[in-house]
Predicted model as a PDB file, atoms N, CA, C, CB and O in Angstrom, pLDDT in the B-factor column:
MODEL        1                                                                  
ATOM      1  N   MET A   1      16.480   6.782  -8.828  1.00 63.00           N  
ATOM      2  CA  MET A   1      15.095   6.803  -9.199  1.00 63.00           C  
ATOM      3  C   MET A   1      14.797   7.928 -10.181  1.00 63.00           C  
ATOM      4  CB  MET A   1      14.237   6.935  -7.975  1.00 63.00           C  
ATOM      5  O   MET A   1      13.683   7.996 -10.701  1.00 63.00           O  
ATOM      6  N   ALA A   2      15.712   8.776 -10.442  1.00 77.00           N  
ATOM      7  CA  ALA A   2      15.475   9.901 -11.347  1.00 77.00           C  
ATOM      8  C   ALA A   2      14.981   9.402 -12.699  1.00 77.00           C  
ATOM      9  CB  ALA A   2      16.757  10.734 -11.524  1.00 77.00           C  
ATOM     10  O   ALA A   2      15.625   8.571 -13.338  1.00 77.00           O  
ATOM     11  N   GLY A   3      13.842   9.913 -13.123  1.00 81.00           N  
ATOM     12  CA  GLY A   3      13.287   9.559 -14.418  1.00 81.00           C  
ATOM     13  C   GLY A   3      12.467   8.279 -14.423  1.00 81.00           C  
ATOM     14  O   GLY A   3      11.911   7.919 -15.461  1.00 81.00           O  
ATOM     15  N   GLU A   4      12.374   7.573 -13.286  1.00 83.00           N  
ATOM     16  CA  GLU A   4      11.595   6.342 -13.225  1.00 83.00           C  
ATOM     17  C   GLU A   4      10.152   6.641 -12.816  1.00 83.00           C  
ATOM     18  CB  GLU A   4      12.237   5.346 -12.241  1.00 83.00           C  
ATOM     19  O   GLU A   4       9.886   7.629 -12.131  1.00 83.00           O  
ATOM     20  N   LEU A   5       9.235   5.790 -13.235  1.00 79.00           N  
ATOM     21  CA  LEU A   5       7.816   5.961 -12.943  1.00 79.00           C  
ATOM     22  C   LEU A   5       7.451   5.296 -11.621  1.00 79.00           C  
ATOM     23  CB  LEU A   5       6.963   5.388 -14.077  1.00 79.00           C  
ATOM     24  O   LEU A   5       7.770   4.128 -11.396  1.00 79.00           O  
ATOM     25  N   VAL A   6       6.774   6.050 -10.741  1.00 79.00           N  
ATOM     26  CA  VAL A   6       6.314   5.531  -9.461  1.00 79.00           C  
ATOM     27  C   VAL A   6       4.789   5.543  -9.466  1.00 79.00           C  
ATOM     28  CB  VAL A   6       6.885   6.369  -8.265  1.00 79.00           C  
ATOM     29  O   VAL A   6       4.173   6.575  -9.732  1.00 79.00           O  
ATOM     30  N   GLY A   7       4.181   4.391  -9.171  1.00 79.00           N  
ATOM     31  CA  GLY A   7       2.723   4.301  -9.067  1.00 79.00           C  
ATOM     32  C   GLY A   7       2.317   4.367  -7.611  1.00 79.00           C  
ATOM     33  O   GLY A   7       2.988   3.805  -6.746  1.00 79.00           O  
ATOM     34  N   ASN A   8       1.210   5.058  -7.337  1.00 77.00           N  
ATOM     35  CA  ASN A   8       0.780   5.191  -5.951  1.00 77.00           C  
ATOM     36  C   ASN A   8      -0.358   4.223  -5.667  1.00 77.00           C  
ATOM     37  CB  ASN A   8       0.346   6.638  -5.649  1.00 77.00           C  
ATOM     38  O   ASN A   8      -1.249   4.058  -6.500  1.00 77.00           O  
ATOM     39  N   THR A   9      -0.341   3.587  -4.516  1.00 78.00           N  
ATOM     40  CA  THR A   9      -1.414   2.696  -4.082  1.00 78.00           C  
ATOM     41  C   THR A   9      -1.817   3.085  -2.663  1.00 78.00           C  
ATOM     42  CB  THR A   9      -0.971   1.194  -4.151  1.00 78.00           C  
ATOM     43  O   THR A   9      -1.548   2.362  -1.703  1.00 78.00           O  
ATOM     44  N   TRP A  10      -2.454   4.217  -2.554  1.00 78.00           N  
ATOM     45  CA  TRP A  10      -2.849   4.735  -1.249  1.00 78.00           C  
ATOM     46  C   TRP A  10      -4.355   4.670  -1.020  1.00 78.00           C  
ATOM     47  CB  TRP A  10      -2.378   6.155  -1.102  1.00 78.00           C  
ATOM     48  O   TRP A  10      -4.784   4.418   0.106  1.00 78.00           O  
ATOM     49  N   THR A  11      -5.167   4.890  -2.044  1.00 79.00           N  
ATOM     50  CA  THR A  11      -6.605   5.038  -1.894  1.00 79.00           C  
ATOM     51  C   THR A  11      -7.288   3.704  -1.598  1.00 79.00           C  
ATOM     52  CB  THR A  11      -7.195   5.656  -3.145  1.00 79.00           C  
ATOM     53  O   THR A  11      -7.122   2.735  -2.339  1.00 79.00           O  
ATOM     54  N   GLU A  12      -8.050   3.664  -0.519  1.00 82.00           N  
ATOM     55  CA  GLU A  12      -8.782   2.460  -0.129  1.00 82.00           C  
ATOM     56  C   GLU A  12     -10.085   2.360  -0.928  1.00 82.00           C  
ATOM     57  CB  GLU A  12      -9.077   2.468   1.397  1.00 82.00           C  
ATOM     58  O   GLU A  12     -10.602   3.368  -1.409  1.00 82.00           O  
ATOM     59  N   VAL A  13     -10.603   1.154  -1.065  1.00 81.00           N  
ATOM     60  CA  VAL A  13     -11.860   0.920  -1.764  1.00 81.00           C  
ATOM     61  C   VAL A  13     -12.856   0.293  -0.795  1.00 81.00           C  
ATOM     62  CB  VAL A  13     -11.649   0.012  -3.008  1.00 81.00           C  
ATOM     63  O   VAL A  13     -12.461  -0.426   0.122  1.00 81.00           O  
ATOM     64  N   GLY A  14     -14.137   0.558  -0.992  1.00 79.00           N  
ATOM     65  CA  GLY A  14     -15.167  -0.030  -0.144  1.00 79.00           C  
ATOM     66  C   GLY A  14     -15.743   0.994   0.813  1.00 79.00           C  
ATOM     67  O   GLY A  14     -15.616   2.200   0.602  1.00 79.00           O  
ATOM     68  N   ASP A  15     -16.374   0.504   1.863  1.00 82.00           N  
ATOM     69  CA  ASP A  15     -17.015   1.354   2.864  1.00 82.00           C  
ATOM     70  C   ASP A  15     -15.957   1.851   3.845  1.00 82.00           C  
ATOM     71  CB  ASP A  15     -18.148   0.584   3.613  1.00 82.00           C  
ATOM     72  O   ASP A  15     -15.786   1.296   4.930  1.00 82.00           O  
ATOM     73  N   VAL A  16     -15.248   2.912   3.442  1.00 83.00           N  
ATOM     74  CA  VAL A  16     -14.111   3.428   4.207  1.00 83.00           C  
ATOM     75  C   VAL A  16     -14.357   4.884   4.564  1.00 83.00           C  
ATOM     76  CB  VAL A  16     -12.791   3.280   3.410  1.00 83.00           C  
ATOM     77  O   VAL A  16     -14.739   5.685   3.711  1.00 83.00           O  
ATOM     78  N   LYS A  17     -14.139   5.222   5.825  1.00 85.00           N  
ATOM     79  CA  LYS A  17     -14.245   6.608   6.259  1.00 85.00           C  
ATOM     80  C   LYS A  17     -12.950   7.348   5.920  1.00 85.00           C  
ATOM     81  CB  LYS A  17     -14.545   6.688   7.780  1.00 85.00           C  
ATOM     82  O   LYS A  17     -11.902   6.722   5.764  1.00 85.00           O  
ATOM     83  N   ILE A  18     -13.016   8.648   5.807  1.00 84.00           N  
ATOM     84  CA  ILE A  18     -11.832   9.460   5.523  1.00 84.00           C  
ATOM     85  C   ILE A  18     -10.775   9.187   6.589  1.00 84.00           C  
ATOM     86  CB  ILE A  18     -12.190  10.978   5.473  1.00 84.00           C  
ATOM     87  O   ILE A  18     -11.057   9.256   7.786  1.00 84.00           O  
ATOM     88  N   GLY A  19      -9.574   8.880   6.152  1.00 80.00           N  
ATOM     89  CA  GLY A  19      -8.460   8.608   7.051  1.00 80.00           C  
ATOM     90  C   GLY A  19      -8.350   7.163   7.507  1.00 80.00           C  
ATOM     91  O   GLY A  19      -7.345   6.779   8.106  1.00 80.00           O  
ATOM     92  N   GLN A  20      -9.369   6.358   7.233  1.00 85.00           N  
ATOM     93  CA  GLN A  20      -9.341   4.951   7.631  1.00 85.00           C  
ATOM     94  C   GLN A  20      -8.479   4.146   6.660  1.00 85.00           C  
ATOM     95  CB  GLN A  20     -10.774   4.372   7.689  1.00 85.00           C  
ATOM     96  O   GLN A  20      -8.493   4.397   5.455  1.00 85.00           O  
ATOM     97  N   VAL A  21      -7.738   3.188   7.186  1.00 87.00           N  
ATOM     98  CA  VAL A  21      -6.884   2.328   6.372  1.00 87.00           C  
ATOM     99  C   VAL A  21      -7.301   0.876   6.611  1.00 87.00           C  
ATOM    100  CB  VAL A  21      -5.366   2.545   6.711  1.00 87.00           C  
ATOM    101  O   VAL A  21      -7.253   0.390   7.741  1.00 87.00           O  
ATOM    102  N   ILE A  22      -7.706   0.194   5.549  1.00 88.00           N  
ATOM    103  CA  ILE A  22      -8.112  -1.201   5.651  1.00 88.00           C  
ATOM    104  C   ILE A  22      -6.953  -2.132   5.286  1.00 88.00           C  
ATOM    105  CB  ILE A  22      -9.322  -1.471   4.743  1.00 88.00           C  
ATOM    106  O   ILE A  22      -6.827  -3.220   5.848  1.00 88.00           O  
ATOM    107  N   THR A  23      -6.113  -1.705   4.352  1.00 90.00           N  
ATOM    108  CA  THR A  23      -4.987  -2.528   3.903  1.00 90.00           C  
ATOM    109  C   THR A  23      -4.032  -2.784   5.069  1.00 90.00           C  
ATOM    110  CB  THR A  23      -4.238  -1.842   2.727  1.00 90.00           C  
ATOM    111  O   THR A  23      -3.664  -1.858   5.791  1.00 90.00           O  
ATOM    112  N   ARG A  24      -3.635  -4.041   5.249  1.00 93.00           N  
ATOM    113  CA  ARG A  24      -2.786  -4.447   6.364  1.00 93.00           C  
ATOM    114  C   ARG A  24      -1.488  -5.068   5.882  1.00 93.00           C  
ATOM    115  CB  ARG A  24      -3.524  -5.423   7.258  1.00 93.00           C  
ATOM    116  O   ARG A  24      -1.430  -5.693   4.823  1.00 93.00           O  
ATOM    117  N   ILE A  25      -0.454  -4.882   6.682  1.00 93.00           N  
ATOM    118  CA  ILE A  25       0.851  -5.496   6.464  1.00 93.00           C  
ATOM    119  C   ILE A  25       1.078  -6.456   7.622  1.00 93.00           C  
ATOM    120  CB  ILE A  25       2.007  -4.416   6.362  1.00 93.00           C  
ATOM    121  O   ILE A  25       0.955  -6.067   8.783  1.00 93.00           O  
ATOM    122  N   SER A  26       1.410  -7.714   7.316  1.00 95.00           N  
ATOM    123  CA  SER A  26       1.663  -8.686   8.384  1.00 95.00           C  
ATOM    124  C   SER A  26       2.928  -9.478   8.079  1.00 95.00           C  
ATOM    125  CB  SER A  26       0.458  -9.643   8.555  1.00 95.00           C  
ATOM    126  O   SER A  26       3.314  -9.647   6.923  1.00 95.00           O  
ATOM    127  N   ARG A  27       3.547  -9.948   9.120  1.00 93.00           N  
ATOM    128  CA  ARG A  27       4.780 -10.725   9.009  1.00 93.00           C  
ATOM    129  C   ARG A  27       4.417 -12.190   8.824  1.00 93.00           C  
ATOM    130  CB  ARG A  27       5.687 -10.530  10.261  1.00 93.00           C  
ATOM    131  O   ARG A  27       3.607 -12.736   9.574  1.00 93.00           O  
ATOM    132  N   GLN A  28       5.020 -12.825   7.822  1.00 94.00           N  
ATOM    133  CA  GLN A  28       4.871 -14.264   7.606  1.00 94.00           C  
ATOM    134  C   GLN A  28       6.265 -14.833   7.423  1.00 94.00           C  
ATOM    135  CB  GLN A  28       3.951 -14.582   6.365  1.00 94.00           C  
ATOM    136  O   GLN A  28       6.834 -14.799   6.333  1.00 94.00           O  
ATOM    137  N   GLY A  29       6.799 -15.356   8.516  1.00 94.00           N  
ATOM    138  CA  GLY A  29       8.182 -15.841   8.503  1.00 94.00           C  
ATOM    139  C   GLY A  29       9.141 -14.681   8.326  1.00 94.00           C  
ATOM    140  O   GLY A  29       9.124 -13.735   9.113  1.00 94.00           O  
ATOM    141  N   GLU A  30       9.977 -14.742   7.302  1.00 94.00           N  
ATOM    142  CA  GLU A  30      10.967 -13.702   7.024  1.00 94.00           C  
ATOM    143  C   GLU A  30      10.431 -12.599   6.127  1.00 94.00           C  
ATOM    144  CB  GLU A  30      12.184 -14.313   6.389  1.00 94.00           C  
ATOM    145  O   GLU A  30      11.137 -11.625   5.862  1.00 94.00           O  
ATOM    146  N   GLN A  31       9.189 -12.731   5.650  1.00 93.00           N  
ATOM    147  CA  GLN A  31       8.640 -11.776   4.686  1.00 93.00           C  
ATOM    148  C   GLN A  31       7.491 -10.966   5.277  1.00 93.00           C  
ATOM    149  CB  GLN A  31       8.165 -12.505   3.438  1.00 93.00           C  
ATOM    150  O   GLN A  31       6.829 -11.393   6.223  1.00 93.00           O  
ATOM    151  N   TRP A  32       7.271  -9.787   4.696  1.00 90.00           N  
ATOM    152  CA  TRP A  32       6.112  -8.967   5.004  1.00 90.00           C  
ATOM    153  C   TRP A  32       5.118  -9.151   3.861  1.00 90.00           C  
ATOM    154  CB  TRP A  32       6.504  -7.452   5.196  1.00 90.00           C  
ATOM    155  O   TRP A  32       5.506  -9.181   2.693  1.00 90.00           O  
ATOM    156  N   VAL A  33       3.834  -9.275   4.202  1.00 92.00           N  
ATOM    157  CA  VAL A  33       2.794  -9.508   3.207  1.00 92.00           C  
ATOM    158  C   VAL A  33       1.732  -8.420   3.338  1.00 92.00           C  
ATOM    159  CB  VAL A  33       2.165 -10.924   3.375  1.00 92.00           C  
ATOM    160  O   VAL A  33       1.272  -8.120   4.440  1.00 92.00           O  
ATOM    161  N   ALA A  34       1.345  -7.831   2.200  1.00 89.00           N  
ATOM    162  CA  ALA A  34       0.294  -6.812   2.161  1.00 89.00           C  
ATOM    163  C   ALA A  34      -1.023  -7.482   1.789  1.00 89.00           C  
ATOM    164  CB  ALA A  34       0.646  -5.673   1.148  1.00 89.00           C  
ATOM    165  O   ALA A  34      -1.076  -8.278   0.851  1.00 89.00           O  
ATOM    166  N   ASN A  35      -2.084  -7.161   2.523  1.00 90.00           N  
ATOM    167  CA  ASN A  35      -3.420  -7.675   2.251  1.00 90.00           C  
ATOM    168  C   ASN A  35      -4.403  -6.515   2.191  1.00 90.00           C  
ATOM    169  CB  ASN A  35      -3.848  -8.704   3.326  1.00 90.00           C  
ATOM    170  O   ASN A  35      -4.545  -5.767   3.158  1.00 90.00           O  
ATOM    171  N   GLY A  36      -5.076  -6.366   1.063  1.00 86.00           N  
ATOM    172  CA  GLY A  36      -6.058  -5.303   0.920  1.00 86.00           C  
ATOM    173  C   GLY A  36      -6.327  -5.018  -0.541  1.00 86.00           C  
ATOM    174  O   GLY A  36      -5.733  -5.628  -1.431  1.00 86.00           O  
ATOM    175  N   THR A  37      -7.232  -4.079  -0.774  1.00 82.00           N  
ATOM    176  CA  THR A  37      -7.591  -3.678  -2.135  1.00 82.00           C  
ATOM    177  C   THR A  37      -7.482  -2.168  -2.235  1.00 82.00           C  
ATOM    178  CB  THR A  37      -9.026  -4.159  -2.512  1.00 82.00           C  
ATOM    179  O   THR A  37      -8.004  -1.443  -1.388  1.00 82.00           O  
ATOM    180  N   LYS A  38      -6.816  -1.704  -3.254  1.00 78.00           N  
ATOM    181  CA  LYS A  38      -6.676  -0.276  -3.479  1.00 78.00           C  
ATOM    182  C   LYS A  38      -7.475   0.113  -4.721  1.00 78.00           C  
ATOM    183  CB  LYS A  38      -5.180   0.119  -3.632  1.00 78.00           C  
ATOM    184  O   LYS A  38      -7.755  -0.722  -5.581  1.00 78.00           O  
ATOM    185  N   TYR A  39      -7.830   1.376  -4.800  1.00 76.00           N  
ATOM    186  CA  TYR A  39      -8.625   1.893  -5.904  1.00 76.00           C  
ATOM    187  C   TYR A  39      -7.928   3.108  -6.501  1.00 76.00           C  
ATOM    188  CB  TYR A  39     -10.055   2.255  -5.437  1.00 76.00           C  
ATOM    189  O   TYR A  39      -7.255   3.862  -5.798  1.00 76.00           O  
ATOM    190  N   TYR A  40      -8.094   3.280  -7.766  1.00 65.00           N  
ATOM    191  CA  TYR A  40      -7.551   4.430  -8.479  1.00 65.00           C  
ATOM    192  C   TYR A  40      -6.039   4.526  -8.292  1.00 65.00           C  
ATOM    193  CB  TYR A  40      -8.225   5.719  -8.002  1.00 65.00           C  
ATOM    194  O   TYR A  40      -5.532   5.411  -7.602  1.00 65.00           O  
ATOM    195  N   SER A  41      -5.352   3.610  -8.911  1.00 66.00           N  
ATOM    196  CA  SER A  41      -3.895   3.563  -8.856  1.00 66.00           C  
ATOM    197  C   SER A  41      -3.325   3.716 -10.265  1.00 66.00           C  
ATOM    198  CB  SER A  41      -3.409   2.241  -8.209  1.00 66.00           C  
ATOM    199  O   SER A  41      -2.667   2.807 -10.771  1.00 66.00           O  
ATOM    200  N   PRO A  42      -3.579   4.877 -10.906  1.00 68.00           N  
ATOM    201  CA  PRO A  42      -3.152   5.052 -12.296  1.00 68.00           C  
ATOM    202  C   PRO A  42      -1.636   4.948 -12.439  1.00 68.00           C  
ATOM    203  CB  PRO A  42      -3.630   6.400 -12.826  1.00 68.00           C  
ATOM    204  O   PRO A  42      -0.881   5.480 -11.625  1.00 68.00           O  
ATOM    205  N   GLY A  43      -1.219   4.271 -13.463  1.00 70.00           N  
ATOM    206  CA  GLY A  43       0.207   4.160 -13.738  1.00 70.00           C  
ATOM    207  C   GLY A  43       0.900   3.041 -13.004  1.00 70.00           C  
ATOM    208  O   GLY A  43       2.027   2.691 -13.353  1.00 70.00           O  
ATOM    209  N   SER A  44       0.267   2.462 -11.994  1.00 77.00           N  
ATOM    210  CA  SER A  44       0.920   1.426 -11.198  1.00 77.00           C  
ATOM    211  C   SER A  44       1.252   0.185 -12.018  1.00 77.00           C  
ATOM    212  CB  SER A  44       0.041   1.042 -10.031  1.00 77.00           C  
ATOM    213  O   SER A  44       2.262  -0.476 -11.777  1.00 77.00           O  
ATOM    214  N   LEU A  45       0.402  -0.123 -12.979  1.00 77.00           N  
ATOM    215  CA  LEU A  45       0.626  -1.296 -13.811  1.00 77.00           C  
ATOM    216  C   LEU A  45       1.948  -1.200 -14.579  1.00 77.00           C  
ATOM    217  CB  LEU A  45      -0.532  -1.474 -14.784  1.00 77.00           C  
ATOM    218  O   LEU A  45       2.616  -2.210 -14.799  1.00 77.00           O  
ATOM    219  N   PHE A  46       2.317   0.007 -14.981  1.00 81.00           N  
ATOM    220  CA  PHE A  46       3.511   0.215 -15.790  1.00 81.00           C  
ATOM    221  C   PHE A  46       4.683   0.807 -15.007  1.00 81.00           C  
ATOM    222  CB  PHE A  46       3.181   1.111 -16.942  1.00 81.00           C  
ATOM    223  O   PHE A  46       5.733   1.096 -15.580  1.00 81.00           O  
ATOM    224  N   ALA A  47       4.502   0.984 -13.716  1.00 84.00           N  
ATOM    225  CA  ALA A  47       5.521   1.633 -12.886  1.00 84.00           C  
ATOM    226  C   ALA A  47       6.671   0.697 -12.552  1.00 84.00           C  
ATOM    227  CB  ALA A  47       4.898   2.148 -11.604  1.00 84.00           C  
ATOM    228  O   ALA A  47       6.492  -0.515 -12.431  1.00 84.00           O  
ATOM    229  N   GLY A  48       7.843   1.273 -12.407  1.00 84.00           N  
ATOM    230  CA  GLY A  48       9.009   0.526 -11.947  1.00 84.00           C  
ATOM    231  C   GLY A  48       9.017   0.403 -10.434  1.00 84.00           C  
ATOM    232  O   GLY A  48       9.672  -0.478  -9.876  1.00 84.00           O  
ATOM    233  N   TRP A  49       8.279   1.297  -9.769  1.00 86.00           N  
ATOM    234  CA  TRP A  49       8.201   1.316  -8.307  1.00 86.00           C  
ATOM    235  C   TRP A  49       6.743   1.485  -7.898  1.00 86.00           C  
ATOM    236  CB  TRP A  49       9.085   2.459  -7.706  1.00 86.00           C  
ATOM    237  O   TRP A  49       5.984   2.172  -8.582  1.00 86.00           O  
ATOM    238  N   ILE A  50       6.346   0.869  -6.795  1.00 83.00           N  
ATOM    239  CA  ILE A  50       4.995   1.019  -6.246  1.00 83.00           C  
ATOM    240  C   ILE A  50       5.127   1.567  -4.826  1.00 83.00           C  
ATOM    241  CB  ILE A  50       4.208  -0.350  -6.259  1.00 83.00           C  
ATOM    242  O   ILE A  50       5.873   1.025  -4.010  1.00 83.00           O  
ATOM    243  N   ASP A  51       4.400   2.639  -4.539  1.00 83.00           N  
ATOM    244  CA  ASP A  51       4.384   3.267  -3.224  1.00 83.00           C  
ATOM    245  C   ASP A  51       3.080   2.855  -2.542  1.00 83.00           C  
ATOM    246  CB  ASP A  51       4.515   4.838  -3.327  1.00 83.00           C  
ATOM    247  O   ASP A  51       2.002   3.151  -3.056  1.00 83.00           O  
ATOM    248  N   LEU A  52       3.158   2.175  -1.390  1.00 84.00           N  
ATOM    249  CA  LEU A  52       1.990   1.624  -0.714  1.00 84.00           C  
ATOM    250  C   LEU A  52       1.832   2.210   0.676  1.00 84.00           C  
ATOM    251  CB  LEU A  52       2.090   0.111  -0.632  1.00 84.00           C  
ATOM    252  O   LEU A  52       2.810   2.407   1.397  1.00 84.00           O  
ATOM    253  N   TYR A  53       0.583   2.487   1.045  1.00 88.00           N  
ATOM    254  CA  TYR A  53       0.257   2.951   2.389  1.00 88.00           C  
ATOM    255  C   TYR A  53      -0.676   1.929   3.027  1.00 88.00           C  
ATOM    256  CB  TYR A  53      -0.396   4.377   2.361  1.00 88.00           C  
ATOM    257  O   TYR A  53      -1.682   1.555   2.425  1.00 88.00           O  
ATOM    258  N   ALA A  54      -0.360   1.474   4.233  1.00 91.00           N  
ATOM    259  CA  ALA A  54      -1.147   0.461   4.931  1.00 91.00           C  
ATOM    260  C   ALA A  54      -0.934   0.621   6.438  1.00 91.00           C  
ATOM    261  CB  ALA A  54      -0.755  -0.979   4.460  1.00 91.00           C  
ATOM    262  O   ALA A  54      -0.287   1.567   6.887  1.00 91.00           O  
ATOM    263  N   GLN A  55      -1.482  -0.309   7.205  1.00 93.00           N  
ATOM    264  CA  GLN A  55      -1.235  -0.357   8.645  1.00 93.00           C  
ATOM    265  C   GLN A  55      -0.703  -1.726   9.017  1.00 93.00           C  
ATOM    266  CB  GLN A  55      -2.521  -0.038   9.444  1.00 93.00           C  
ATOM    267  O   GLN A  55      -1.114  -2.745   8.463  1.00 93.00           O  
ATOM    268  N   GLN A  56       0.218  -1.728   9.964  1.00 94.00           N  
ATOM    269  CA  GLN A  56       0.802  -2.975  10.433  1.00 94.00           C  
ATOM    270  C   GLN A  56      -0.254  -3.737  11.231  1.00 94.00           C  
ATOM    271  CB  GLN A  56       2.075  -2.710  11.295  1.00 94.00           C  
ATOM    272  O   GLN A  56      -0.867  -3.189  12.148  1.00 94.00           O  
ATOM    273  N   ASP A  57      -0.459  -4.999  10.877  1.00 92.00           N  
ATOM    274  CA  ASP A  57      -1.533  -5.807  11.446  1.00 92.00           C  
ATOM    275  C   ASP A  57      -1.435  -5.955  12.956  1.00 92.00           C  
ATOM    276  CB  ASP A  57      -1.536  -7.163  10.814  1.00 92.00           C  
ATOM    277  O   ASP A  57      -2.450  -5.850  13.644  1.00 92.00           O  
ATOM    278  N   ASP A  58      -0.257  -6.192  13.485  1.00 92.00           N  
ATOM    279  CA  ASP A  58      -0.130  -6.470  14.917  1.00 92.00           C  
ATOM    280  C   ASP A  58      -0.095  -5.234  15.806  1.00 92.00           C  
ATOM    281  CB  ASP A  58       1.099  -7.260  15.152  1.00 92.00           C  
ATOM    282  O   ASP A  58      -0.475  -5.312  16.974  1.00 92.00           O  
ATOM    283  N   THR A  59       0.352  -4.095  15.284  1.00 94.00           N  
ATOM    284  CA  THR A  59       0.468  -2.900  16.113  1.00 94.00           C  
ATOM    285  C   THR A  59      -0.464  -1.763  15.692  1.00 94.00           C  
ATOM    286  CB  THR A  59       1.880  -2.415  16.086  1.00 94.00           C  
ATOM    287  O   THR A  59      -0.715  -0.848  16.477  1.00 94.00           O  
ATOM    288  N   GLY A  60      -0.975  -1.813  14.465  1.00 92.00           N  
ATOM    289  CA  GLY A  60      -1.815  -0.729  13.956  1.00 92.00           C  
ATOM    290  C   GLY A  60      -1.024   0.475  13.494  1.00 92.00           C  
ATOM    291  O   GLY A  60      -1.608   1.492  13.120  1.00 92.00           O  
ATOM    292  N   ALA A  61       0.311   0.377  13.514  1.00 94.00           N  
ATOM    293  CA  ALA A  61       1.172   1.492  13.095  1.00 94.00           C  
ATOM    294  C   ALA A  61       1.028   1.751  11.598  1.00 94.00           C  
ATOM    295  CB  ALA A  61       2.648   1.198  13.443  1.00 94.00           C  
ATOM    296  O   ALA A  61       0.897   0.814  10.810  1.00 94.00           O  
ATOM    297  N   ASP A  62       1.053   3.016  11.213  1.00 91.00           N  
ATOM    298  CA  ASP A  62       1.025   3.381   9.800  1.00 91.00           C  
ATOM    299  C   ASP A  62       2.322   2.940   9.144  1.00 91.00           C  
ATOM    300  CB  ASP A  62       0.810   4.905   9.621  1.00 91.00           C  
ATOM    301  O   ASP A  62       3.405   3.090   9.710  1.00 91.00           O  
ATOM    302  N   VAL A  63       2.194   2.391   7.936  1.00 90.00           N  
ATOM    303  CA  VAL A  63       3.354   1.885   7.184  1.00 90.00           C  
ATOM    304  C   VAL A  63       3.281   2.441   5.770  1.00 90.00           C  
ATOM    305  CB  VAL A  63       3.392   0.309   7.167  1.00 90.00           C  
ATOM    306  O   VAL A  63       2.226   2.404   5.137  1.00 90.00           O  
ATOM    307  N   ARG A  64       4.387   2.949   5.283  1.00 88.00           N  
ATOM    308  CA  ARG A  64       4.501   3.384   3.901  1.00 88.00           C  
ATOM    309  C   ARG A  64       5.799   2.799   3.356  1.00 88.00           C  
ATOM    310  CB  ARG A  64       4.473   4.956   3.779  1.00 88.00           C  
ATOM    311  O   ARG A  64       6.862   2.962   3.955  1.00 88.00           O  
ATOM    312  N   PHE A  65       5.706   2.125   2.227  1.00 81.00           N  
ATOM    313  CA  PHE A  65       6.932   1.583   1.651  1.00 81.00           C  
ATOM    314  C   PHE A  65       6.868   1.620   0.134  1.00 81.00           C  
ATOM    315  CB  PHE A  65       7.171   0.150   2.137  1.00 81.00           C  
ATOM    316  O   PHE A  65       5.791   1.665  -0.460  1.00 81.00           O  
ATOM    317  N   THR A  66       8.024   1.602  -0.467  1.00 81.00           N  
ATOM    318  CA  THR A  66       8.169   1.601  -1.914  1.00 81.00           C  
ATOM    319  C   THR A  66       8.913   0.345  -2.308  1.00 81.00           C  
ATOM    320  CB  THR A  66       8.909   2.873  -2.417  1.00 81.00           C  
ATOM    321  O   THR A  66       9.949   0.015  -1.732  1.00 81.00           O  
ATOM    322  N   SER A  67       8.389  -0.338  -3.272  1.00 78.00           N  
ATOM    323  CA  SER A  67       8.998  -1.587  -3.707  1.00 78.00           C  
ATOM    324  C   SER A  67       9.160  -1.584  -5.210  1.00 78.00           C  
ATOM    325  CB  SER A  67       8.162  -2.789  -3.261  1.00 78.00           C  
ATOM    326  O   SER A  67       9.659  -2.556  -5.778  1.00 78.00           O  
TER     327      SER A  67                                                      
ENDMDL                                                                          
END                                                                             
């Protein structure tokens, strides 16, 4: 990853309290699917990697992944 651009998608949009996470990750068959809207994600459009913060739909566990 050295020298590659990483875009961050952590900030929630809408009526969100500090620390609240609306974006959810859920399992659909063999795949994980992210559902939500993020705000202020500069550079993500041109990034080779996207770093996402969400919560797992079924357990509420915090999830962070890079794709």
